[in-house]
C-alpha positions as CSV (number, residue, x, y, z in Angstrom):
1,X,-5.8,-1.0,11.3
2,X,-6.5,2.7,11.8
3,X,-4.0,5.1,13.5
4,X,-5.7,7.3,16.1
5,X,-4.7,10.7,17.2
6,X,-3.0,11.0,20.5
7,X,-5.1,12.3,23.4
8,X,-3.4,13.9,26.4
9,X,-4.7,12.5,29.7
10,X,-2.5,14.6,32.0
11,X,0.9,14.8,33.5
12,X,2.3,11.7,35.2
13,X,2.9,13.5,38.5
14,X,3.5,10.3,40.4
15,X,6.3,9.1,38.2
16,X,9.3,10.4,40.2
17,X,11.9,8.8,37.9
18,X,10.5,10.4,34.7
19,X,8.6,13.5,35.6
20,X,8.6,14.9,32.0
21,X,6.3,12.1,30.7
22,X,2.8,12.8,29.6
23,X,0.0,10.3,30.0
24,X,-1.6,9.8,26.6
25,X,-3.9,7.4,24.7
26,X,-2.5,6.6,21.2
27,X,-3.3,3.4,19.3
28,X,-0.7,2.9,16.6
29,X,1.7,0.4,15.1
30,X,5.2,-1.0,16.0
31,X,7.3,-2.5,13.3
32,X,9.8,-5.2,14.4
33,X,12.2,-6.7,11.8
34,X,11.1,-9.9,10.2
35,X,7.7,-9.8,11.8
36,X,4.3,-8.3,10.8
37,X,3.4,-4.9,12.3
38,X,2.1,-5.1,15.9
39,X,-0.8,-3.0,17.2
40,X,0.3,-1.1,20.3
41,X,-1.4,1.4,22.7
42,X,1.0,4.1,23.9
43,X,0.2,5.1,27.5
44,X,2.8,7.7,28.2
45,X,5.4,9.6,26.1
46,X,8.3,12.0,26.4
47,X,10.8,13.3,24.0
48,X,13.1,10.4,24.8
49,X,10.8,7.4,25.2
50,X,7.4,5.9,25.8
51,X,5.5,3.1,27.6
52,X,3.0,1.0,25.7
53,X,0.9,-2.1,25.8
54,X,0.4,-4.9,23.2
55,X,-1.2,-8.3,23.0
56,X,2.1,-9.9,21.9
57,X,5.1,-10.0,24.3
58,X,8.3,-8.2,23.1
59,X,11.8,-9.0,24.1
60,X,13.9,-6.3,25.7
61,X,16.8,-5.2,23.5
62,X,14.7,-5.4,20.3
63,X,15.1,-2.5,17.8
64,X,11.8,-1.4,16.3
65,X,10.0,1.4,14.5
66,X,7.1,3.1,16.2
67,X,4.6,5.1,14.0
68,X,3.9,8.5,15.6
69,X,1.2,10.6,13.7
70,X,2.8,13.8,12.5
71,X,6.3,12.5,12.9
72,X,6.2,9.2,11.0
73,X,8.2,6.1,11.8
74,X,10.6,6.6,14.7
75,X,13.5,4.3,15.5
76,X,13.2,3.0,19.0
77,X,14.8,0.3,21.2
78,X,12.7,-1.8,23.6
79,X,14.3,-1.2,27.0
80,X,12.1,-3.4,29.2
81,X,9.1,-5.7,28.9
82,X,6.8,-7.1,31.6
83,X,3.8,-9.1,30.3
84,X,1.8,-7.0,27.9
85,X,3.6,-3.7,28.9
86,X,6.9,-2.5,27.6
87,X,9.0,0.6,27.5
88,X,11.0,2.0,24.6
89,X,13.7,4.7,24.1
90,X,13.8,6.7,20.9
91,X,17.2,6.7,19.2
92,X,17.0,10.5,18.8
93,X,14.8,12.8,20.9
94,X,11.5,13.6,19.2
95,X,10.1,17.1,18.8
96,X,7.2,17.2,21.2
97,X,6.0,20.5,19.8
98,X,5.8,19.1,16.3
99,X,4.0,16.0,17.7
100,X,1.4,18.0,19.5
101,X,0.9,20.3,16.5
102,X,0.0,17.3,14.4
103,X,-2.1,15.8,17.3
104,X,-3.6,18.7,19.2
105,X,-4.2,17.5,22.8
106,X,-7.9,17.0,23.7
107,X,-8.5,16.6,27.4
108,X,-11.4,14.3,28.3
109,X,-12.6,12.9,31.6
110,X,-14.2,9.7,30.3
111,X,-12.2,7.0,28.5
112,X,-15.0,6.1,26.0
113,X,-14.9,9.7,24.7
114,X,-11.2,9.4,23.9
115,X,-11.2,6.5,21.4
116,X,-12.0,8.4,18.2
117,X,-10.7,7.5,14.7
118,X,-8.2,9.8,13.1
């Protein structure tokens, strides 16, 4: 599996509860104890958490490690899960400036242009 760089898709202006979240497209891995790594697609991220999709359902309350390019493995807790979507909260706030330095945001208008290999 290849890890792709994050692509900023814009600010999630309609998310009233979490206005600091940025819409992104990041294909990466999630490591759950006693299971093989799971491929996930992160859809939005902030310094405290993220929302992602995966083919395999995850149980709320599960502790896991999320790989973020430029930051490495980050401890997270799955807070909610609905079908293929789930939300996680980082155990410690991540440094968004460091994250974007390692993954400079590239704005695109078409989705097929976004999925590039790292």
